[in-house]
C-alpha positions in Angstrom: -12.1 -2.0 9.8 -8.8 -3.4 8.6 -9.0 -3.4 4.8 -6.6 -6.3 4.6 -8.5 -8.8 6.7 -9.5 -11.9 4.7 -8.6 -15.4 3.8 -5.8 -14.4 1.4 -2.8 -15.3 3.6 -0.4 -13.2 5.6 2.2 -10.8 4.1 5.7 -11.8 5.3 8.6 -9.5 4.4 12.0 -11.1 4.5 15.1 -9.0 4.6 18.5 -10.6 4.3 20.4 -7.3 4.3 18.7 -5.2 7.0 19.8 -1.7 8.0 19.0 1.3 10.1 18.1 4.3 7.9 19.4 7.6 9.2 17.9 10.5 7.2 19.1 14.1 7.7 17.0 16.8 6.1 18.2 20.4 5.7 18.0 23.4 3.3 20.9 24.6 1.1 23.2 21.7 2.0 26.7 22.4 0.7 29.8 20.2 0.7 32.5 21.3 3.3 30.3 23.4 5.5 29.1 22.9 9.0 25.3 23.3 9.0 22.3 22.7 11.2 19.7 20.3 9.9 16.0 20.7 10.2 15.2 17.0 10.9 16.8 13.7 11.6 15.0 10.4 11.6 16.4 7.0 12.6 14.3 3.8 11.9 14.8 0.1 11.2 14.9 -0.3 7.4 16.3 -2.3 4.5 13.9 -2.6 1.6 11.9 -5.5 3.2 11.3 -3.6 6.4 10.4 -0.5 4.4 7.7 -2.5 2.7 6.3 -3.5 6.2 6.4 0.1 7.3 4.5 1.2 4.1 1.9 -1.5 4.7 1.5 -0.4 8.3 1.0 3.2 7.1 -1.8 1.9 4.9 -3.4 0.0 7.8 -2.3 -3.4 6.5 -0.5 -5.8 8.9 2.6 -7.8 8.0 5.2 -10.0 9.6 8.8 -8.7 9.4 11.2 -11.6 9.1 14.9 -11.9 8.0 18.2 -11.3 9.7 18.8 -8.7 12.5 21.8 -8.1 14.7 21.4 -9.2 18.3 23.1 -6.0 19.7 20.3 -3.8 18.5 17.4 -6.2 18.1 15.5 -4.7 21.1 15.9 -1.2 19.7 14.3 -2.4 16.4 11.5 -4.2 18.3 10.7 -1.0 20.2 10.6 1.1 17.1 8.3 -1.4 15.3 6.1 -1.7 18.4 5.2 2.0 18.1 3.1 1.1 15.0 0.3 -0.4 17.1 1.0 -4.1 16.3 0.7 -3.7 12.6 4.2 -5.2 12.2 5.0 -8.4 14.0 8.8 -8.8 14.2 9.9 -12.4 13.7 13.5 -11.8 13.0 16.3 -14.4 13.1 18.7 -12.7 15.5 22.4 -13.2 14.8 25.7 -12.0 16.3 26.7 -8.4 15.6 25.1 -5.0 15.0 22.9 -4.1 12.1 24.5 -1.6 9.7 23.5 2.0 9.4 22.9 3.8 6.1 22.9 7.6 6.0 20.8 9.8 3.6 21.3 13.6 3.4 18.4 15.4 1.8 18.5 19.0 0.6 14.9 20.1 0.7 15.7 23.4 -0.9 17.6 22.2 -3.9 15.6 18.9 -4.2 18.7 16.7 -4.2 20.0 13.9 -2.0 23.0 11.8 -1.2 23.0 8.3 0.1 25.9 6.7 2.0 25.6 3.0 2.2 27.4 0.7 4.7 28.5 -2.5 2.8 28.6 -4.7 5.9 26.3 -7.7 5.9 24.9 -10.1 8.4 24.6 -12.9 5.8 26.7 -16.0 6.2 26.3 -19.7 5.5 25.4 -20.3 9.1 23.1 -17.3 9.4 21.2 -18.1 6.2 20.8 -21.7 7.3 19.3 -20.5 10.6 17.0 -18.1 8.7 15.8 -20.9 6.4 15.0 -23.1 9.4 13.0 -20.2 11.0 11.1 -19.5 7.8 10.2 -23.2 7.4 8.4 -23.0 10.7 6.8 -19.6 10.0 5.5 -19.7 6.4 2.4 -21.6 5.6 0.3 -22.2 2.5 -1.3 -19.0 1.0 1.1 -16.6 2.6 2.8 -13.8 0.5 6.6 -13.9 1.1 8.3 -10.7 0.0 12.0 -11.0 -0.6 13.1 -7.4 -1.0 16.4 -5.6 -1.0 20.0 -6.7 -1.5 20.6 -10.5 -1.4 24.0 -12.2 -1.3 25.4 -13.8 -4.4 28.7 -15.6 -5.2 29.3 -18.5 -2.7 26.0 -17.5 -0.8 23.9 -17.6 -4.0 22.9 -21.3 -3.6 21.8 -21.1 0.1 20.0 -17.8 -0.7 18.0 -19.6 -3.5 17.5 -22.5 -1.1 15.8 -20.4 1.6 13.5 -18.8 -1.0 12.7 -22.2 -2.4 11.8 -23.3 1.2 9.1 -20.7 1.4 7.8 -21.7 -2.0 7.7 -25.3 -1.0 5.5 -24.3 2.0 2.9 -23.0 -0.5 3.7 -19.3 -0.3 3.4 -16.8 -3.2 7.0 -15.5 -3.7 7.4 -11.8 -4.4 11.0 -11.1 -5.6 12.2 -7.5 -5.5 16.0 -7.6 -5.6 18.7 -7.0 -8.2 21.9 -8.3 -9.6 23.0 -11.9 -10.1 20.8 -13.2 -7.3 17.7 -11.6 -9.0 18.4 -13.4 -12.2 19.2 -16.6 -10.4 15.8 -16.6 -8.6 13.9 -15.7 -11.8 15.7 -18.3 -13.9 14.9 -20.9 -11.2 11.2 -20.2 -11.8 10.5 -19.5 -8.1 8.9 -16.1 -8.4 5.1 -15.4 -8.4 5.7 -11.7 -8.8 8.9 -9.9 -9.8 9.1 -6.1 -9.6 12.2 -4.7 -11.5 12.8 -1.1 -12.5 13.7 -0.4 -16.1 17.4 -1.0 -15.7 16.8 -4.3 -13.8 14.4 -5.5 -16.5 17.2 -4.9 -19.1 19.6 -7.0 -17.0 17.0 -9.8 -16.7 16.3 -10.0 -20.5 19.9 -9.2 -21.5 19.1 -6.2 -23.9 18.8 -2.5 -23.9 15.0 -2.2 -23.8 13.6 1.2 -24.7 11.8 2.9 -21.8 8.5 3.0 -23.6 5.3 1.2 -22.7 5.3 -1.0 -25.8 8.9 -2.1 -25.5 8.7 -2.7 -21.8 5.5 -4.7 -22.1 7.1 -6.9 -24.8 10.2 -7.5 -22.7 8.1 -8.3 -19.6 6.0 -10.8 -21.5 9.1 -12.8 -22.2 9.5 -13.4 -18.4 6.0 -14.8 -17.9 7.2 -18.4 -18.3 9.1 -17.8 -15.0 6.7 -15.6 -13.1 2.9 -15.0 -12.9 3.3 -11.2 -12.9 5.9 -8.7 -13.8 5.5 -5.1 -12.5 8.0 -2.6 -13.9 8.7 0.6 -12.1 9.4 3.7 -14.3 10.0 6.3 -11.7 8.0 9.5 -12.3 6.6 7.9 -15.5 4.6 5.5 -13.4 4.6 1.7 -13.7 3.5 -1.2 -15.9 2.0 -4.5 -14.9 2.1 -7.5 -17.1 0.3 -10.7 -16.2 -0.8 -13.9 -18.0 -4.3 -12.4 -18.4 -3.7 -8.7 -18.9 -1.5 -5.6 -19.2 -2.0 -2.3 -17.4 -0.1 1.0 -17.4 -0.5 3.7 -14.9 0.9 7.0 -13.5 -0.1 9.9 -11.2 -2.2 12.6 -13.0 -0.5 15.5 -11.1 3.1 16.6 -11.1 5.1 18.3 -8.3 8.8 18.2 -7.2 9.8 15.1 -5.4 11.2 15.8 -1.9 13.0 12.5 -1.9 13.0 9.3 -4.0 14.1 7.1 -1.0 11.7 4.3 -0.5 9.4 5.1 -3.4 9.8 1.6 -4.9 9.0 0.0 -1.5 5.8 2.0 -1.2 4.9 1.1 -4.8 5.3 -2.6 -4.0 3.5 -2.3 -0.7 0.5 -0.5 -2.2 0.3 -3.0 -5.0 0.3 -6.0 -2.7 -2.2 -4.4 -0.3 -4.6 -3.6 -3.1 -4.2 -6.9 -4.9 -4.6 -8.9 -1.6 -7.8 -7.1 -0.7 -9.5 -7.1 -4.0 -7.8 -9.6 -6.3 -7.8 -6.9 -9.0 -4.4 -6.1 -10.5 -5.6 -2.7 -11.7 -6.6 -1.7 -8.2 -3.3 -2.9 -6.9 -1.4 -0.9 -9.4 -3.4 2.2 -8.6 -2.8 1.9 -4.8 0.9 1.3 -5.4 1.2 4.4 -7.5 -0.7 6.5 -4.9 1.5 5.2 -2.1 4.8 5.8 -4.1 3.7 9.3 -5.2 2.9 10.2 -1.6 6.3 9.0 -0.5 8.0 11.1 -3.2 6.0 14.2 -2.2 6.7 13.7 1.5 3.0 13.0 2.2 3.6 9.6 3.7 5.2 11.4 6.7 2.5 14.1 7.0 -0.8 12.7 5.8 -2.8 9.5 6.6 -3.4 6.9 3.9 -7.1 7.8 3.7 -6.1 11.4 3.0 -3.7 10.3 0.3 -6.1 7.9 -1.2 -8.6 10.7 -1.6 -6.2 13.5 -2.7 -3.9 11.7 -5.2 -5.4 10.6 -8.5 -3.9 8.1 -10.9 -4.7 7.0 -14.4 -4.7 3.3 -15.0 -5.2 2.0 -18.6 -5.7 -1.5 -19.8 -3.7 -2.5 -22.9 -4.6 -5.2 -25.4 -2.3 -6.1 -28.3 -0.4 -2.9 -27.7 -3.4 -0.7 -27.9 -5.0 1.1 -24.9 -8.6 0.0 -24.3 -9.3 2.9 -22.0 -9.0 3.9 -18.3 -10.1 1.7 -15.4 
C-alpha cells in the first residue's frame, strides 16, 4: 500500500533551473590521465527533480513541474516513466535544450568533482508561462517544493511572483534554494518550510552562527515569524528542525565513509516531506529524512530498497526544550 495516500495534498516539485546529471564513477581518478570508468549514469535532475526521484524511491508519488527544454523533453519523460508512474511530469516546455552537469566520483579516494553548466532556461517570458501553468495545476492543500537554483537580479520579481501564485492557490510552500532569491522569498513571508544548510542559515540571519545545536536553534527561531518550520542541514552531523511548537535534533547512529554527497540534501528533504505528510509528526519526518540522506551518502539508495534502508539505518532523534534535551523519540 502506498504510504503517502491520504487527504494531505499532492507534492509538486518545481524546478526553475533543471539539468541532466551525468555521473562518472571510477577508482583512483587522477588529473591528466586517460582512464576507464566503472559506471556512468545519466538522468534528469536539478534539485527539484532530485526530490521527486527520492520520493519515488521511497514509494511516494509526486508531480514534477518547472521548466524543461523542448529538444530533450521526450527523453526526460521516458526516463521518468521508468519509475512506474510515481512521478507525473507536468513540465512547462520551452525552446532549447536542458543543460548537462557532470560529476566525477573517485570511489577509491572518496572524493568527487562537480562541473556545472551555467546556462539557464529562465527568462521573463518562460517564467510567465510557468506561472500560468502552475496557476492551473496547484490547488489548496498541495505541497509545492521550490528547490534548486532560482534566478535573481531582473528575474527576482517574476520568480517571487510565481511562488506567490502557488501560495495564493492555497499550497504549502517549501523553499530550498540559496542566494538573494532565497532571502527575498523568506523576507516576503511566503515560505511554509525553509531548509537551509548552516552556511545558508548564516546568510539569512546575517551573522556567523556557530555550528552547534544551541546556536543554530536560536538563529532558526528568529526566522519563525516568516516561516512555520526551519530545517537546518548539518551534513554528517545530522539536522535540526525548529517549529513554532517544538525543536528536534537528529543524526544517524552509525558512521561509514560517504561514497558521494551529491543529492544528500534532496533526499533529506524528500524523506522529511514524505514522513511529515504521512504522519503529521515532525520527529518522524526528520528521522525519515536522515535515513534517506544517509542511504544516499553511502550509496544505498542505488543498491537497496527503501524498506531495507528503513530497517537497517538507525537514527537518534531528540526533542529539545529551552535548550535542554528531553530525551529521544
